[in-house]
KELO-986911 format. One record per residue: residue number from 1; x, y, z of N, C-alpha, C, CB in turn; residue in one letter. Coordinates in nm, 2 decimals. Glycine has a CB too. Layout:
BEGIN
<kolke seq="NUM" n_xx="X" n_yy="Y" n_zz="Z" ca_xx="X" ca_yy="Y" ca_zz="Z" c_xx="X" c_yy="Y" c_zz="Z" cb_xx="X" cb_yy="Y" cb_zz="Z" type="A"/>
...
! end
This chain:
BEGIN
<kolke seq="1" n_xx="-1.15" n_yy="8.32" n_zz="-7.19" ca_xx="-1.05" ca_yy="8.41" ca_zz="-7.14" c_xx="-1.02" c_yy="8.38" c_zz="-7.00" cb_xx="-1.11" cb_yy="8.56" cb_zz="-7.16" type="M"/>
<kolke seq="2" n_xx="-0.89" n_yy="8.41" n_zz="-6.97" ca_xx="-0.84" ca_yy="8.38" ca_zz="-6.84" c_xx="-0.90" c_yy="8.47" c_zz="-6.73" cb_xx="-0.69" cb_yy="8.39" cb_zz="-6.84" type="E"/>
<kolke seq="3" n_xx="-0.94" n_yy="8.41" n_zz="-6.62" ca_xx="-1.00" ca_yy="8.49" ca_zz="-6.51" c_xx="-1.15" c_yy="8.52" c_zz="-6.52" cb_xx="-0.93" cb_yy="8.62" cb_zz="-6.50" type="G"/>
<kolke seq="4" n_xx="-1.21" n_yy="8.47" n_zz="-6.63" ca_xx="-1.36" ca_yy="8.49" ca_zz="-6.64" c_xx="-1.43" c_yy="8.36" c_zz="-6.63" cb_xx="-1.39" cb_yy="8.56" cb_zz="-6.78" type="Q"/>
<kolke seq="5" n_xx="-1.54" n_yy="8.36" n_zz="-6.56" ca_xx="-1.61" ca_yy="8.23" ca_zz="-6.55" c_xx="-1.67" c_yy="8.19" c_zz="-6.69" cb_xx="-1.73" cb_yy="8.24" cb_zz="-6.46" type="P"/>
<kolke seq="6" n_xx="-1.67" n_yy="8.06" n_zz="-6.71" ca_xx="-1.72" ca_yy="8.00" ca_zz="-6.83" c_xx="-1.87" c_yy="7.99" c_zz="-6.83" cb_xx="-1.66" cb_yy="7.86" cb_zz="-6.86" type="D"/>
<kolke seq="7" n_xx="-1.94" n_yy="8.07" n_zz="-6.91" ca_xx="-2.08" ca_yy="8.07" ca_zz="-6.91" c_xx="-2.15" c_yy="7.98" c_zz="-7.01" cb_xx="-2.13" cb_yy="8.21" cb_zz="-6.93" type="K"/>
<kolke seq="8" n_xx="-2.07" n_yy="7.90" n_zz="-7.08" ca_xx="-2.13" ca_yy="7.80" ca_zz="-7.17" c_xx="-2.20" c_yy="7.69" c_zz="-7.10" cb_xx="-2.02" cb_yy="7.75" cb_zz="-7.26" type="R"/>
<kolke seq="9" n_xx="-2.31" n_yy="7.64" n_zz="-7.15" ca_xx="-2.38" ca_yy="7.53" ca_zz="-7.09" c_xx="-2.29" c_yy="7.40" c_zz="-7.10" cb_xx="-2.52" cb_yy="7.50" cb_zz="-7.15" type="P"/>
<kolke seq="10" n_xx="-2.31" n_yy="7.31" n_zz="-7.00" ca_xx="-2.23" ca_yy="7.19" ca_zz="-7.01" c_xx="-2.27" c_yy="7.10" c_zz="-7.13" cb_xx="-2.25" cb_yy="7.10" cb_zz="-6.88" type="P"/>
<kolke seq="11" n_xx="-2.17" n_yy="7.03" n_zz="-7.18" ca_xx="-2.19" ca_yy="6.94" ca_zz="-7.30" c_xx="-2.17" c_yy="6.80" c_zz="-7.25" cb_xx="-2.09" cb_yy="6.98" cb_zz="-7.41" type="L"/>
<kolke seq="12" n_xx="-2.27" n_yy="6.72" n_zz="-7.28" ca_xx="-2.27" ca_yy="6.58" ca_zz="-7.24" c_xx="-2.26" c_yy="6.50" c_zz="-7.37" cb_xx="-2.39" cb_yy="6.53" cb_zz="-7.16" type="V"/>
<kolke seq="13" n_xx="-2.16" n_yy="6.41" n_zz="-7.38" ca_xx="-2.14" ca_yy="6.33" ca_zz="-7.50" c_xx="-2.16" c_yy="6.18" c_zz="-7.46" cb_xx="-2.00" cb_yy="6.35" cb_zz="-7.57" type="V"/>
<kolke seq="14" n_xx="-2.25" n_yy="6.11" n_zz="-7.53" ca_xx="-2.28" ca_yy="5.97" ca_zz="-7.50" c_xx="-2.22" c_yy="5.89" c_zz="-7.62" cb_xx="-2.43" cb_yy="5.94" cb_zz="-7.48" type="V"/>
<kolke seq="15" n_xx="-2.13" n_yy="5.80" n_zz="-7.59" ca_xx="-2.08" ca_yy="5.72" ca_zz="-7.70" c_xx="-2.07" c_yy="5.57" c_zz="-7.66" cb_xx="-1.94" cb_yy="5.76" cb_zz="-7.73" type="G"/>
<kolke seq="16" n_xx="-2.07" n_yy="5.48" n_zz="-7.75" ca_xx="-2.06" ca_yy="5.34" ca_zz="-7.72" c_xx="-2.10" c_yy="5.26" c_zz="-7.85" cb_xx="-2.16" cb_yy="5.31" cb_zz="-7.61" type="G"/>
<kolke seq="17" n_xx="-2.09" n_yy="5.13" n_zz="-7.83" ca_xx="-2.12" ca_yy="5.04" ca_zz="-7.95" c_xx="-2.26" c_yy="5.04" c_zz="-7.98" cb_xx="-2.07" cb_yy="4.90" cb_zz="-7.92" type="P"/>
<kolke seq="18" n_xx="-2.29" n_yy="4.99" n_zz="-8.10" ca_xx="-2.43" ca_yy="4.97" ca_zz="-8.15" c_xx="-2.51" c_yy="4.89" c_zz="-8.05" cb_xx="-2.43" cb_yy="4.91" cb_zz="-8.29" type="T"/>
<kolke seq="19" n_xx="-2.64" n_yy="4.94" n_zz="-8.03" ca_xx="-2.74" ca_yy="4.87" ca_zz="-7.95" c_xx="-2.69" c_yy="4.86" c_zz="-7.80" cb_xx="-2.76" cb_yy="4.73" cb_zz="-8.00" type="A"/>
<kolke seq="20" n_xx="-2.62" n_yy="4.96" n_zz="-7.75" ca_xx="-2.57" ca_yy="4.96" ca_zz="-7.61" c_xx="-2.66" c_yy="5.05" c_zz="-7.52" cb_xx="-2.43" cb_yy="5.00" cb_zz="-7.60" type="S"/>
<kolke seq="21" n_xx="-2.76" n_yy="5.11" n_zz="-7.58" ca_xx="-2.85" ca_yy="5.20" ca_zz="-7.50" c_xx="-2.82" c_yy="5.34" c_zz="-7.51" cb_xx="-2.85" cb_yy="5.15" cb_zz="-7.36" type="G"/>
<kolke seq="22" n_xx="-2.74" n_yy="5.39" n_zz="-7.60" ca_xx="-2.70" ca_yy="5.53" ca_zz="-7.60" c_xx="-2.83" c_yy="5.62" c_zz="-7.63" cb_xx="-2.60" cb_yy="5.55" cb_zz="-7.72" type="K"/>
<kolke seq="23" n_xx="-2.91" n_yy="5.58" n_zz="-7.72" ca_xx="-3.03" ca_yy="5.67" ca_zz="-7.75" c_xx="-3.12" c_yy="5.67" c_zz="-7.63" cb_xx="-3.10" cb_yy="5.61" cb_zz="-7.87" type="T"/>
<kolke seq="24" n_xx="-3.15" n_yy="5.56" n_zz="-7.57" ca_xx="-3.24" ca_yy="5.56" ca_zz="-7.45" c_xx="-3.18" c_yy="5.64" c_zz="-7.34" cb_xx="-3.26" cb_yy="5.41" cb_zz="-7.40" type="E"/>
<kolke seq="25" n_xx="-3.05" n_yy="5.63" n_zz="-7.32" ca_xx="-2.98" ca_yy="5.72" ca_zz="-7.21" c_xx="-3.00" c_yy="5.87" c_zz="-7.25" cb_xx="-2.84" cb_yy="5.68" cb_zz="-7.20" type="L"/>
<kolke seq="26" n_xx="-2.97" n_yy="5.90" n_zz="-7.37" ca_xx="-2.98" ca_yy="6.04" ca_zz="-7.41" c_xx="-3.13" c_yy="6.09" c_zz="-7.40" cb_xx="-2.94" cb_yy="6.06" cb_zz="-7.56" type="A"/>
<kolke seq="27" n_xx="-3.23" n_yy="6.01" n_zz="-7.43" ca_xx="-3.37" ca_yy="6.06" ca_zz="-7.42" c_xx="-3.40" c_yy="6.07" c_zz="-7.27" cb_xx="-3.46" cb_yy="5.95" cb_zz="-7.48" type="I"/>
<kolke seq="28" n_xx="-3.36" n_yy="5.98" n_zz="-7.19" ca_xx="-3.39" ca_yy="5.99" ca_zz="-7.04" c_xx="-3.32" c_yy="6.11" c_zz="-6.98" cb_xx="-3.35" cb_yy="5.86" cb_zz="-6.97" type="R"/>
<kolke seq="29" n_xx="-3.19" n_yy="6.13" n_zz="-7.02" ca_xx="-3.12" ca_yy="6.24" ca_zz="-6.96" c_xx="-3.18" c_yy="6.37" c_zz="-7.00" cb_xx="-2.97" cb_yy="6.24" cb_zz="-7.01" type="L"/>
<kolke seq="30" n_xx="-3.23" n_yy="6.39" n_zz="-7.13" ca_xx="-3.29" ca_yy="6.51" ca_zz="-7.18" c_xx="-3.43" c_yy="6.53" c_zz="-7.10" cb_xx="-3.32" cb_yy="6.50" cb_zz="-7.33" type="A"/>
<kolke seq="31" n_xx="-3.50" n_yy="6.42" n_zz="-7.08" ca_xx="-3.63" ca_yy="6.43" ca_zz="-7.01" c_xx="-3.60" c_yy="6.48" c_zz="-6.87" cb_xx="-3.71" cb_yy="6.30" cb_zz="-7.01" type="E"/>
<kolke seq="32" n_xx="-3.50" n_yy="6.42" n_zz="-6.80" ca_xx="-3.46" ca_yy="6.46" ca_zz="-6.66" c_xx="-3.42" c_yy="6.61" c_zz="-6.66" cb_xx="-3.35" cb_yy="6.37" cb_zz="-6.61" type="W"/>
<kolke seq="33" n_xx="-3.34" n_yy="6.65" n_zz="-6.75" ca_xx="-3.30" ca_yy="6.79" ca_zz="-6.75" c_xx="-3.42" c_yy="6.88" c_zz="-6.77" cb_xx="-3.20" cb_yy="6.82" cb_zz="-6.86" type="L"/>
<kolke seq="34" n_xx="-3.51" n_yy="6.85" n_zz="-6.87" ca_xx="-3.63" ca_yy="6.93" ca_zz="-6.89" c_xx="-3.72" c_yy="6.94" c_zz="-6.77" cb_xx="-3.71" cb_yy="6.88" cb_zz="-7.01" type="L"/>
<kolke seq="35" n_xx="-3.73" n_yy="6.82" n_zz="-6.70" ca_xx="-3.82" ca_yy="6.82" ca_zz="-6.58" c_xx="-3.75" c_yy="6.91" c_zz="-6.47" cb_xx="-3.83" cb_yy="6.68" cb_zz="-6.53" type="A"/>
<kolke seq="36" n_xx="-3.62" n_yy="6.92" n_zz="-6.47" ca_xx="-3.55" ca_yy="7.01" ca_zz="-6.37" c_xx="-3.55" c_yy="7.15" c_zz="-6.41" cb_xx="-3.41" cb_yy="6.95" cb_zz="-6.35" type="A"/>
<kolke seq="37" n_xx="-3.61" n_yy="7.19" n_zz="-6.52" ca_xx="-3.62" ca_yy="7.32" ca_zz="-6.57" c_xx="-3.50" c_yy="7.37" c_zz="-6.65" cb_xx="-3.63" cb_yy="7.41" cb_zz="-6.45" type="G"/>
<kolke seq="38" n_xx="-3.42" n_yy="7.27" n_zz="-6.70" ca_xx="-3.30" ca_yy="7.30" ca_zz="-6.78" c_xx="-3.33" c_yy="7.27" c_zz="-6.93" cb_xx="-3.18" cb_yy="7.21" cb_zz="-6.73" type="R"/>
<kolke seq="39" n_xx="-3.25" n_yy="7.32" n_zz="-7.01" ca_xx="-3.28" ca_yy="7.29" ca_zz="-7.16" c_xx="-3.19" c_yy="7.17" c_zz="-7.20" cb_xx="-3.24" cb_yy="7.42" cb_zz="-7.24" type="S"/>
<kolke seq="40" n_xx="-3.24" n_yy="7.11" n_zz="-7.30" ca_xx="-3.17" ca_yy="6.99" ca_zz="-7.35" c_xx="-3.19" c_yy="6.97" c_zz="-7.50" cb_xx="-3.21" cb_yy="6.86" cb_zz="-7.27" type="A"/>
<kolke seq="41" n_xx="-3.09" n_yy="6.94" n_zz="-7.57" ca_xx="-3.10" ca_yy="6.91" ca_zz="-7.72" c_xx="-3.02" c_yy="6.79" c_zz="-7.74" cb_xx="-3.05" cb_yy="7.03" cb_zz="-7.80" type="T"/>
<kolke seq="42" n_xx="-3.08" n_yy="6.69" n_zz="-7.82" ca_xx="-3.01" ca_yy="6.57" ca_zz="-7.86" c_xx="-2.97" c_yy="6.59" c_zz="-8.00" cb_xx="-3.10" cb_yy="6.44" cb_zz="-7.84" type="I"/>
<kolke seq="43" n_xx="-2.84" n_yy="6.57" n_zz="-8.03" ca_xx="-2.79" ca_yy="6.57" ca_zz="-8.17" c_xx="-2.74" c_yy="6.44" c_zz="-8.20" cb_xx="-2.68" cb_yy="6.69" cb_zz="-8.18" type="I"/>
<kolke seq="44" n_xx="-2.80" n_yy="6.37" n_zz="-8.30" ca_xx="-2.75" ca_yy="6.24" ca_zz="-8.34" c_xx="-2.63" c_yy="6.26" c_zz="-8.44" cb_xx="-2.86" cb_yy="6.15" cb_zz="-8.40" type="S"/>
<kolke seq="45" n_xx="-2.52" n_yy="6.19" n_zz="-8.41" ca_xx="-2.41" ca_yy="6.20" ca_zz="-8.50" c_xx="-2.38" c_yy="6.07" c_zz="-8.57" cb_xx="-2.29" cb_yy="6.25" cb_zz="-8.43" type="A"/>
<kolke seq="46" n_xx="-2.48" n_yy="5.98" n_zz="-8.58" ca_xx="-2.46" ca_yy="5.85" ca_zz="-8.64" c_xx="-2.46" c_yy="5.86" c_zz="-8.79" cb_xx="-2.56" cb_yy="5.74" cb_zz="-8.59" type="D"/>
<kolke seq="47" n_xx="-2.35" n_yy="5.85" n_zz="-8.85" ca_xx="-2.35" ca_yy="5.87" ca_zz="-9.00" c_xx="-2.44" c_yy="5.78" c_zz="-9.08" cb_xx="-2.21" cb_yy="5.86" cb_zz="-9.05" type="S"/>
<kolke seq="48" n_xx="-2.47" n_yy="5.66" n_zz="-9.03" ca_xx="-2.55" ca_yy="5.56" ca_zz="-9.10" c_xx="-2.70" c_yy="5.59" c_zz="-9.09" cb_xx="-2.51" cb_yy="5.42" cb_zz="-9.06" type="R"/>
<kolke seq="49" n_xx="-2.74" n_yy="5.66" n_zz="-8.99" ca_xx="-2.88" ca_yy="5.68" ca_zz="-8.97" c_xx="-2.94" c_yy="5.79" c_zz="-9.05" cb_xx="-2.91" cb_yy="5.71" cb_zz="-8.82" type="Q"/>
<kolke seq="50" n_xx="-2.87" n_yy="5.86" n_zz="-9.12" ca_xx="-2.92" ca_yy="5.97" ca_zz="-9.21" c_xx="-2.97" c_yy="5.92" c_zz="-9.34" cb_xx="-2.82" cb_yy="6.08" cb_zz="-9.23" type="V"/>
<kolke seq="51" n_xx="-2.94" n_yy="5.80" n_zz="-9.38" ca_xx="-2.97" ca_yy="5.75" ca_zz="-9.51" c_xx="-3.11" c_yy="5.68" c_zz="-9.51" cb_xx="-2.87" cb_yy="5.65" cb_zz="-9.56" type="Y"/>
<kolke seq="52" n_xx="-3.19" n_yy="5.72" n_zz="-9.60" ca_xx="-3.33" ca_yy="5.66" ca_zz="-9.62" c_xx="-3.30" c_yy="5.52" c_zz="-9.67" cb_xx="-3.42" cb_yy="5.74" cb_zz="-9.71" type="R"/>
<kolke seq="53" n_xx="-3.38" n_yy="5.42" n_zz="-9.62" ca_xx="-3.38" ca_yy="5.29" ca_zz="-9.66" c_xx="-3.27" c_yy="5.20" c_zz="-9.60" cb_xx="-3.36" cb_yy="5.29" cb_zz="-9.81" type="G"/>
<kolke seq="54" n_xx="-3.18" n_yy="5.26" n_zz="-9.52" ca_xx="-3.07" ca_yy="5.19" ca_zz="-9.45" c_xx="-3.12" c_yy="5.16" c_zz="-9.31" cb_xx="-2.94" cb_yy="5.27" cb_zz="-9.46" type="L"/>
<kolke seq="55" n_xx="-3.22" n_yy="5.08" n_zz="-9.30" ca_xx="-3.28" ca_yy="5.06" ca_zz="-9.17" c_xx="-3.23" c_yy="4.94" c_zz="-9.09" cb_xx="-3.43" cb_yy="5.04" cb_zz="-9.18" type="D"/>
<kolke seq="56" n_xx="-3.17" n_yy="4.85" n_zz="-9.17" ca_xx="-3.12" ca_yy="4.72" ca_zz="-9.11" c_xx="-2.97" c_yy="4.75" c_zz="-9.06" cb_xx="-3.12" cb_yy="4.61" cb_zz="-9.21" type="I"/>
<kolke seq="57" n_xx="-2.95" n_yy="4.71" n_zz="-8.93" ca_xx="-2.82" ca_yy="4.72" ca_zz="-8.87" c_xx="-2.78" c_yy="4.86" c_zz="-8.83" cb_xx="-2.72" cb_yy="4.68" cb_zz="-8.97" type="G"/>
<kolke seq="58" n_xx="-2.87" n_yy="4.96" n_zz="-8.83" ca_xx="-2.84" ca_yy="5.09" ca_zz="-8.78" c_xx="-2.91" c_yy="5.13" c_zz="-8.66" cb_xx="-2.87" cb_yy="5.19" cb_zz="-8.89" type="T"/>
<kolke seq="59" n_xx="-3.01" n_yy="5.05" n_zz="-8.61" ca_xx="-3.08" ca_yy="5.08" ca_zz="-8.49" c_xx="-3.14" c_yy="5.22" c_zz="-8.49" cb_xx="-2.99" cb_yy="5.07" cb_zz="-8.36" type="A"/>
<kolke seq="60" n_xx="-3.21" n_yy="5.26" n_zz="-8.60" ca_xx="-3.27" ca_yy="5.39" ca_zz="-8.62" c_xx="-3.37" c_yy="5.42" c_zz="-8.51" cb_xx="-3.34" cb_yy="5.40" cb_zz="-8.75" type="K"/>
<kolke seq="61" n_xx="-3.37" n_yy="5.54" n_zz="-8.46" ca_xx="-3.46" ca_yy="5.58" ca_zz="-8.36" c_xx="-3.60" c_yy="5.58" c_zz="-8.41" cb_xx="-3.42" cb_yy="5.73" cb_zz="-8.31" type="V"/>
<kolke seq="62" n_xx="-3.70" n_yy="5.53" n_zz="-8.34" ca_xx="-3.84" ca_yy="5.52" ca_zz="-8.38" c_xx="-3.90" c_yy="5.66" c_zz="-8.38" cb_xx="-3.92" cb_yy="5.42" cb_zz="-8.29" type="S"/>
<kolke seq="63" n_xx="-4.01" n_yy="5.67" n_zz="-8.46" ca_xx="-4.08" ca_yy="5.80" ca_zz="-8.46" c_xx="-4.13" c_yy="5.83" c_zz="-8.33" cb_xx="-4.20" cb_yy="5.79" cb_zz="-8.56" type="A"/>
<kolke seq="64" n_xx="-4.18" n_yy="5.73" n_zz="-8.25" ca_xx="-4.22" ca_yy="5.76" ca_zz="-8.11" c_xx="-4.11" c_yy="5.82" c_zz="-8.02" cb_xx="-4.28" cb_yy="5.63" cb_zz="-8.05" type="A"/>
<kolke seq="65" n_xx="-3.99" n_yy="5.76" n_zz="-8.03" ca_xx="-3.88" ca_yy="5.82" ca_zz="-7.95" c_xx="-3.84" c_yy="5.96" c_zz="-8.00" cb_xx="-3.76" cb_yy="5.72" cb_zz="-7.96" type="D"/>
<kolke seq="66" n_xx="-3.84" n_yy="5.98" n_zz="-8.13" ca_xx="-3.81" ca_yy="6.11" ca_zz="-8.18" c_xx="-3.91" c_yy="6.22" c_zz="-8.13" cb_xx="-3.81" cb_yy="6.11" cb_zz="-8.34" type="R"/>
<kolke seq="67" n_xx="-4.03" n_yy="6.18" n_zz="-8.11" ca_xx="-4.14" ca_yy="6.27" ca_zz="-8.07" c_xx="-4.13" c_yy="6.30" c_zz="-7.92" cb_xx="-4.27" cb_yy="6.21" cb_zz="-8.10" type="A"/>
<kolke seq="68" n_xx="-4.06" n_yy="6.21" n_zz="-7.84" ca_xx="-4.04" ca_yy="6.24" ca_zz="-7.70" c_xx="-3.97" c_yy="6.36" c_zz="-7.67" cb_xx="-3.98" cb_yy="6.12" cb_zz="-7.63" type="R"/>
! end
């Protein structure tokens, strides 16, 4: 609404080609925000990573990184 401050949290979108470091950047950014007392949520929108068995060529996030 006009004249009212926007109270929504900022949205950061990370995009780029395969294997360019998007996931690592997102994890580091989330860790930095959490260390600063802010909240952070990573939402993966890679359509190919949701399929079981499609591990080649999709740079799926490791279980260790998902746990971070």
